[in-house]
N, C-alpha and C positions, 0 to 999 in steps of 0.2 A: 329280306331276299327269298326268292322263291325256292322250292325244292328242285330236284333235278328236273329240268325241261330241256329237251333238245328238238327243236322244230327246225330241222335242216332241209329246206325245200330246194328245188331246182335253182331259184334265184339266189339263194344263200351261196351256192357254189359259184354262181356268175359273180357275185360281189367280190369273192376272193380272186377269181379269174381276172376281173376288171381291174382290180388294183395291180395285179402283176402286169396286165397288158400295158396299162397307162405307164407303168415305170419302165417297161422293156420296149414298147413299140413307138414311144414318142407321142402317142395320141393323147392330147390334153396337156402334155407337158407337166409343169409343176402346179397347174391350177387345182389339182386334186389334193393339195396339201391340207391336212386337217380334216379330211372327209373320207369316209370309207364308202366307196361306190357300191350301191346295192345293199341289201340286208346283210349284216355281219353274221357269221357262224354263231349259233347260240350254244354256249357251254352251259354245264348244269349250273343252275341258280342264276342264269343271266336272263335279261329281257331282250326281245327282238328289237334291234335298232335299225332304222332305215335311213337312206340319204336325205339329209335335210329335214327329217321329221319334225324336229323341234321349231322349224321355221314355218310350218304349214298352218294356215288358219282353219280352226275346227268348223267354221260354219260351211254348210254344204251348199245352201242356196239352190237346191235341186228341187225341181217340181215332183210332187208327189204323183204316182199314177192314178190317184183317186182316193176315195175314203179308205182309211186303213181297216182292213177286216179284222175281226177278232182273232187273236193269236193264242195258240194252245200253249199252255204252261209246260215247262220242261220238267219232266218226271225225275224223281231220285234214281240215282245210278244203281240198277240191280247187279248182283254178282253173276255175270254171264260168262261161261267159259265155252267158247266155241269148239266144235269137233275138228279133227284134223282131216283135211281133204286128202283124197287119193290121187290128186293131180300130180303129173310128172313135170318138173322144170329142169331144163338144162342151162348151163351157164357158158357164155362166151366172154372170156376175158379179153378186153380190148387193149388194156395198158396198165402199167403199174407205176410206181414211184410218184404217187400223189395225183394221178389223173382221176377224173370222175366223168362218167356219162351223164349228161344233163337233160337231154330232150329226145323224145322218139315220136314219130308220126307216121300214120298209115296213109296211103294214096287212093284207096278204094279199088285198086287193081291187083290186090293180092300181095303187094310189096309194101315195104316200110323203110324208113330212114331213121338214123340215130347219130346225134353228134355229142362230143365230149371235149374235155379240156386236154391240153398237151401234156400236163403234168410236169415232172421235173427233167425228163430226159428227152423231150421232143421239142422241135421248133414250131410245130403246128398241131392243132387240135385233130380229133379223130371224126371222120365222116364214113358212116357205114350204111350199106344198103342190103336189105333182105329181099332175096330173089325168090321167095316161096319155099326155099329148103334150108338155106344158110345165110349168115351175115358175111358180107365181103366188103373189103375196102373200096370206097368210091373215090374218084378224082376230086380234089378240093377246087372250088371256084378260085380263079386267079386273084391274089390278093388276100384270100382268107387265111387268118392265122388262129383266131380265137372263136371258133363257132360256139353259140350259146343256145340257140332255139332253132328248131326245124318245125315247119308247118306246111301241110299240103292239102290240096283239094282233089287232085288227080295225078297219074303217073307223069303227066306232062305239065304239071304245076306244083313244083316243090320249091319252097323258099328256105333259105338258111340265112339267119341274122347273127351278126358277130356282136361281141360286147359293147361295141360302139354304135350299134343300131344300123350299121351298114347292111344292105340286103343283096342277095343274089337269087336268081330264079333259074330253075332247071326246066327245060321245055321237052324233056325226053331224050335230047341229043347233046345239049351243050348248056353251059352256065352263062348267064348275062348278069352283069352288074345292074342293080336297081337303085343305086344311091342310098341316101339316108334322110331323115327328117330335116327340114331347114332350120336355121337358127344358129345361135352362138355355140362354139365348141368350147370345152369338151362336153360330150354327151355320153351317158351311160345307160345301157338297155335294162329295162325291167321285165318286159315280156313282149311278145309279138304273135300275131295270128294272121292267116291268110283266109280271106273270105270270097275270093273269086279269081278268075285267070289273070287279072291285072289289079287286084284289090288287096291291100294288106294294111294292117294297123300295127302301130308301134307305141308302147308306153315306155317312156324313158325319164331321165332327169338331165337337165342342162344347167351348167354353172354360168350364172350371170354376174358373177362377182370377180374377184381378183385372186391371185395366188395367196395374198395375205389374208383376204377376207372373202372366202368362197360364199356364193349365194345360189344354192342348188334348188331349182324349181322344177316341178313336174311338167312334162310336155306329153300330149297325146297327138299323134299325127297319123294321117291316112294317106296311102298311096293309091292313086287311080290312074287311068291311061294318060291323064294330064300331068301326072308327076305327084310329088309330095306336098301336102298341105297340113298345117296345124289345125286341129278341130278345138274350137274354143269350148271351155267348160266353166261353169259358174263358180267353181271353187278351186282352191289350191290343193285339194286332196290328191294324193298320188295314186295313179292306177298301178297296182302291182301285178295282177294276173288278168289275162284276157281269155274268153272262150267263145266259140261261135259254131253254128250249125252249118251244113253245106249251102243252106239258102241264104246265109249271111246274118242271121239272127246273132246279135253280139251282146255279150255279158262281161261285166268287169268287177273285180274286187278292189276296193279302194281303201287307202289308209289315211287315217287322221291322227296325227300324233305318233305314238309308238306302237299302235296296233292297227290291223286291217279291220275297219269298223263298219263297212257298209257294202252293199251290192248295188250296182247300177246296170240299166239296160238301155241299149241304143235301139230306137225305133226306125232308124233310117233318116231321122232329121235332128233328133236332140237326145241327150241323155237324161234319164230319169232315175230317181232313187227308188229302190225296192227294199224298204226297211226289213231288217231281220227281226225275228221275235225277240221279246225281252228275255234276258236270262235271270234266273232267280238269285236272290241273296246279294245283289249288287255285283254279280260276276260279269265279266266281259268276254267277248269271243275274239279270237284271233283266227282269221280265215287264211288258209295256206293254199288251197287249190279248189278248182271248180271243174265240173264236166257238164257241158251244155249239149243236151240231146235234142231238145225241140223248144219252141216258145213255151210249152206247158211241162217241160221236164228238164229242170236244172238242179244239179247237186253241188253243194258247197261243203267243204271239209275243213277241219282245223282243230281247235282245242277251246275249252272253256277254262278261263283264268279267274279263280275265285279271289275276292279281296284278302288282303293280308297274307298269311303263310300257308293258305290251303293248297292242296295238291291239284295240278292241272289234270283235266280228263279230256278224252278225245270227243270231238263233236262232229256230227253229221246232220244236214237238213236238206229237204228236197222242196223245190218249188213246183207246185201243180197247176200253175197258170193263174191262180188267185191269191195263194198265200204260202208261206214257208211252213213246212211241217218237220220239226226236229225228230230225228230218229231216236227212239228209246231202246232200252235193252242192248246197249253197246257193249263190247268186251270190257270186262273190268279192268284189265291190265294195260289197255291202250292209253298212252299219255296224250298223243296227238296223231292226226291223220295228215301226212305230208303230201300224199298224191291220191287223186281219185280219177277213175275212168269208167264209163259206161260199160256194162257187160253185154249189151245189145238185146237183153231180155228183161229190161225193167230194173235190174239190180246194178250193183257197182263192184268194181275192184278197188282195193285201197291199200296204200302203203302206210304203215304206222310206225310211230316211236313207242318203244316198250321197255320199260326199265325193271319189269318184274320177271322177266324170263330171259335175261341176258341177250336182249335184242334179237332173239330167234323168231319170235312170233311177230313178224313185221309185214306179212303179206296176207291180206284177208279178202274174202268174198262175202258179199251181202246180197241175198236174192230177194229182198223185200219181206222175208219171212224169218230167216235164220242165218246165222254167221258160221263160217268155216275158216279155219287157218290153213294156209298153204305150207307144205314142207319145202323150204327153199334150199337151193344148192349151198354146199359148203363154201364159205368165203372168209375173209379176214374179219377183223373185230369190228363191232359197231357198224354193220352194213345199213346204208340208208337208201330206200327206194325213192328216187327224185322224180320220176315221171312213169306213167302207165298208159297203155293203149291196147285195144283189142281189134284184131283184123275183122272188118265187117263181113257177116255171113260165115264165119269160121270160128273154130274153137281156139285159135292161136292168140295168146296174150303175150305181150312184152312188158317187162319191167326194166328200167335202167337205173343206174346208180353207182355207188362206190362206198368208200369209207372215209368221207371228207373229214371227220374229226381226227383222223390219224395221220393227216398231212402227207408226208413223203412215204409213210408206211402203208398208205392205202393203195387201192387198185380199182380200175374202172371196169364194169361188167354189164352185160345184158343177160337177163334171165328170160328164157323162152318157154312158154307153156304151150304143149300142143296135144 
């Protein structure tokens, strides 16, 4: 059994939310019996389990983008203690009694949107809009109860996806329903991203079995002006996280078995594998989030899991257009990075799991040269940053999350750095 590891990402909370939604909303009925939709919350000493992971074929069948370049070895972990940043963060508490803020997105017009779960005392989830000065409640799309992911390319193209992969689009004045991927129900969302005015991608799992014998299979679907279509992939690996640039350059983290094991790139026609570097000593990597800046700048964050009973350590690597470059000199007390976002200047913001400082050092900045910790607002026990984003051209950064490991004693919040 592994030591204390808690990698609670945005989709872990979606998994818990999905289970509640299937039981309460009637979506999927009893077909989810025996299966936990979405990654389960990781408790200390547990391994990340994903829907139907034991049923997925390990073979990728993916085409390599070309000869594999020489890959740098991962250096030993130095004892790095970042300095404390002087940045000022304010907290907006959005809900309590078990609620969690799951996702945040910027529109490019100085505004942002954030969504979260309803928690114990609400009938619907939270949808908030940043107007440039403060977070305000926004009207929910008709029929939306459990928002899970928000993604946008402009103030007139904001999409919200619920835990059953239903989509709604905001055109700057009103919401319009955009349906969900075709195929058998039930369906449970893993992630979603918008790449154009009428173009969106959804990664999910669909049950092709029965209530007695579930058969959950990954599905990747795309919505165009013609509607939804399933995009064939050569393997049964599940796509767990999606990231895209404004130009539509698309990347994905995939899962094979119990861990996220690879990175894939969509070139507009097909998916190709972009193999990560080998990890020393038989270790494996668990990828939890990615930040896509351009075709030549992609960041992937997560943790390194050594074989046996070794301690997990945080992992960060950068794609430079030709190869992956693991970042050395990471903070010594970071167990895992749960969320990553570009800082707009070649560096990244990161949300971390940290069991050496009572979970206080969980928000960091890396400028490609050095690390700094952010002094976060006071909040409840075991806070988790589940998503991060920076307003383009400004110094404003948003972090969303909650205290998901404390169930009904947790609260949902947004941290704003300006």
